[in-house]
C-alpha positions in Angstrom: 54.2 0.9 -13.1 56.0 0.8 -9.7 53.9 3.8 -8.6 50.7 1.8 -9.5 51.9 -1.3 -7.6 52.8 0.8 -4.6 49.4 2.6 -4.8 47.5 -0.7 -4.9 49.4 -2.2 -2.0 48.2 0.5 0.4 44.8 1.3 1.9 43.5 4.9 1.5 40.6 6.7 2.9 38.2 8.4 0.4 39.3 11.8 1.7 42.9 10.9 0.8 41.9 9.8 -2.7 40.0 13.0 -3.2 43.0 15.0 -1.9 45.3 13.2 -4.4 42.8 13.9 -7.3 42.6 17.6 -6.3 46.4 18.0 -6.2 46.8 16.4 -9.6 43.8 18.2 -11.1 41.7 15.1 -11.5 37.9 14.9 -11.2 37.1 14.5 -7.4 33.5 13.3 -7.6 32.4 9.7 -7.5 32.6 6.7 -5.2 35.8 5.4 -3.6 36.1 2.6 -6.3 35.6 5.2 -9.1 38.3 7.5 -7.6 40.7 4.5 -7.3 40.1 3.5 -10.9 40.7 7.1 -12.0 44.0 7.4 -10.1 45.2 4.0 -11.4 44.5 5.0 -14.9 46.3 8.3 -14.4 49.3 6.6 -12.9 49.4 4.1 -15.8 48.8 6.5 -18.7 49.0 10.1 -17.5 45.5 10.6 -18.9 43.0 12.5 -16.7 39.6 10.9 -16.9 36.4 12.8 -16.0 33.5 11.5 -14.0 31.5 8.8 -15.7 28.2 9.9 -17.0 25.4 7.5 -17.1 22.6 7.9 -19.7 19.3 6.0 -19.6 18.8 4.1 -22.8 15.1 5.0 -22.6 16.0 8.6 -23.5 18.0 7.8 -26.6 15.9 5.1 -28.4 14.8 6.3 -31.8 11.7 4.1 -32.3 9.9 1.3 -30.6 8.6 -1.9 -32.4 7.0 -5.0 -31.1 10.2 -6.9 -31.5 12.4 -4.4 -29.7 13.6 -5.4 -26.2 12.7 -3.5 -23.1 15.7 -1.3 -22.2 17.6 -1.5 -19.0 16.6 1.2 -16.4 13.2 1.6 -18.1 11.7 5.1 -17.9 8.0 5.8 -18.6 8.2 8.4 -21.4 5.8 10.0 -23.8 7.3 7.9 -26.5 6.5 4.7 -24.6 3.0 6.0 -23.8 2.3 6.7 -27.5 3.5 3.3 -28.5 1.3 1.5 -26.0 -1.7 3.6 -26.9 -1.3 2.7 -30.6 -1.2 -1.0 -29.8 -3.6 -1.2 -26.8 -5.9 1.7 -27.3 -6.7 5.1 -25.7 -7.6 3.4 -22.4 -4.0 2.5 -21.8 -2.3 3.9 -18.7 0.9 3.2 -16.8 -0.6 1.5 -13.8 1.6 0.6 -10.9 1.7 -3.1 -11.6 2.6 -2.6 -15.2 5.4 -0.2 -14.4 6.9 -2.7 -12.0 6.6 -5.4 -14.7 8.4 -3.2 -17.2 11.2 -2.3 -14.8 11.8 -5.9 -13.7 11.7 -7.4 -17.2 14.4 -5.7 -19.3 15.4 -7.8 -22.2 11.9 -9.1 -23.0 10.1 -7.8 -26.1 7.5 -5.1 -26.2 5.1 -7.7 -27.6 5.5 -9.6 -24.3 5.0 -6.3 -22.4 1.6 -5.9 -24.2 0.6 -9.5 -23.3 1.6 -8.8 -19.7 -0.5 -5.6 -19.6 -3.6 -7.5 -20.8 -3.0 -10.2 -18.1 -2.7 -7.5 -15.4 -6.0 -6.0 -16.5 -7.7 -9.4 -16.6 -6.4 -10.2 -13.1 -7.8 -6.9 -11.8 -11.2 -7.7 -13.3 -11.2 -11.2 -11.7 -10.4 -9.7 -8.3 -13.5 -7.4 -8.6 -15.6 -10.4 -9.7 -14.3 -12.5 -6.8 -15.4 -9.9 -4.3 -18.9 -9.7 -5.8 -19.1 -13.4 -5.9 -18.2 -13.5 -2.1 -21.0 -11.1 -1.4 -23.6 -13.0 -3.4 -22.6 -16.3 -1.9 -22.8 -14.9 1.6 -26.3 -13.5 1.1 -27.5 -16.7 -0.5 -26.1 -18.8 2.5 -27.5 -16.3 5.0 -31.1 -16.7 3.7 -30.8 -20.5 3.6 -30.4 -20.4 7.4 -32.5 -17.3 8.1 -35.6 -17.3 5.8 -37.6 -14.9 7.9 -34.9 -12.2 8.1 -34.6 -9.1 5.8 -32.0 -8.2 3.2 -31.0 -5.2 5.4 -30.2 -7.7 8.2 -28.2 -9.9 5.8 -26.2 -6.9 4.6 -25.4 -5.8 8.2 -24.1 -9.3 8.9 -22.0 -9.3 5.7 -20.4 -5.9 6.5 -19.6 -7.3 10.0 -18.2 -10.5 8.6 -16.0 -9.0 5.8 -14.2 -7.0 8.4 -13.1 -10.1 10.3 -9.9 -12.0 9.7 -10.2 -15.3 7.9 -12.9 -16.6 5.5 -16.0 -14.5 4.6 -18.5 -17.4 4.5 -21.7 -17.2 6.5 -21.7 -18.6 10.1 -24.4 -18.5 12.7 -22.1 -16.4 15.0 -22.4 -13.6 12.4 -25.9 -13.0 13.9 -24.2 -11.5 17.0 -24.0 -8.2 15.2 -27.8 -8.1 14.9 -28.1 -8.7 18.7 -26.0 -5.6 19.3 -28.2 -3.6 16.9 -31.5 -5.0 18.3 -30.4 -4.0 21.8 -29.2 -0.5 20.8 -31.6 1.1 23.3 -29.9 -0.8 26.2 -26.5 0.9 25.5 -25.7 3.1 28.5 -22.8 4.3 30.6 -22.2 5.8 34.0 -21.8 9.5 34.8 -18.0 9.0 35.3 -17.9 7.0 32.0 -19.6 9.8 30.1 -17.1 12.4 31.5 -14.2 10.1 30.6 -15.5 9.7 27.0 -16.0 13.4 26.6 -12.5 14.0 27.8 -10.9 11.3 25.7 -12.6 12.4 22.5 -12.8 16.1 23.3 -16.6 15.9 22.7 -18.7 19.0 23.1 -22.1 17.2 23.4 -24.4 16.7 26.3 -25.8 13.3 25.3 -22.7 11.1 25.1 -24.7 7.9 25.0 -26.8 9.2 22.1 -23.6 10.1 20.3 -22.2 6.6 20.8 -25.4 5.0 19.6 -25.3 7.0 16.3 -21.7 5.8 15.7 -22.7 2.2 16.3 -25.5 2.5 13.8 -23.5 4.3 11.2 -23.1 2.2 8.1 -19.4 3.1 7.9 -18.6 1.8 11.4 -16.1 -1.1 11.7 -17.5 -3.5 14.4 -15.8 -6.5 15.9 -16.3 -8.6 19.0 -13.4 -9.9 21.1 -14.3 -11.9 24.1 -16.8 -10.1 26.3 -16.7 -6.7 24.5 -17.8 -5.1 21.2 -15.3 -2.7 19.6 -16.7 0.0 17.3 -14.2 2.0 15.2 -15.3 5.0 13.2 -14.1 8.5 12.4 -10.7 7.9 14.1 -12.1 6.7 17.4 -12.9 3.4 19.1 -15.9 2.7 21.4 -15.8 -0.3 23.7 -19.1 -1.8 24.8 -19.7 -4.7 27.1 -21.5 -7.5 25.2 -23.6 -8.6 28.2 -24.6 -5.4 30.0 -24.3 -3.0 26.9 -22.4 -0.6 29.1 -20.1 1.8 27.2 -16.8 1.1 29.0 -14.7 3.7 27.3 -14.0 5.5 24.1 -10.7 6.9 22.8 -8.9 8.1 19.7 -7.2 5.5 17.6 -3.4 5.8 18.0 -3.0 6.1 14.2 -5.1 9.3 14.2 -3.4 11.0 17.1 -1.3 14.0 16.1 
């Protein structure tokens, strides 16, 4: 017992604890606290303990019922997949949100897990519906204010608006994007500007302005206006166009796409 008291009254580095274990033929693996406990047990009893082995309960459960509780350190196994498919249907899958729910709700029943799964699926459907509702509402409000315009123009304004921060409701300022499109033929640049764009983007084309116009009109382009300039992002590059003169000021690779 005196050895134990003396041992506990001193501070030891992990290397010193490992060295003690090695000299006394004790297991040397584990954290500093585990080594300390192993040595104290040895000094008290003379018994040599091995390293603790942790087993996941998910690997040793025999059967799953609705009233069983979700085990600690839950692991998605074939046994769990089979159980959920039996109670939910063949469409069941361990989606990310459901996996997170299972791993953070140990102690709850599998019936509660099934209820949570259905709720996650319903929430996902509502999100899809909400997005469609936003689009329909925008188009309806657009035509209230612009009865003579086309659906194609309304969709261009919607694509522009949904990429902006904040709400996605229609505003008269959304028509700015149509101004850019209707003045596409005015887009130009200087000789030095064309050379700079070719150099920045490593372009092997003669008609730099024509190339930029195609990118502006591409339905996948992400267009925003900040102050006096339009910014067109597409295919890993950004084109800057002055909103008053329609001069292409510059174009460069987005930093996130640089190697």
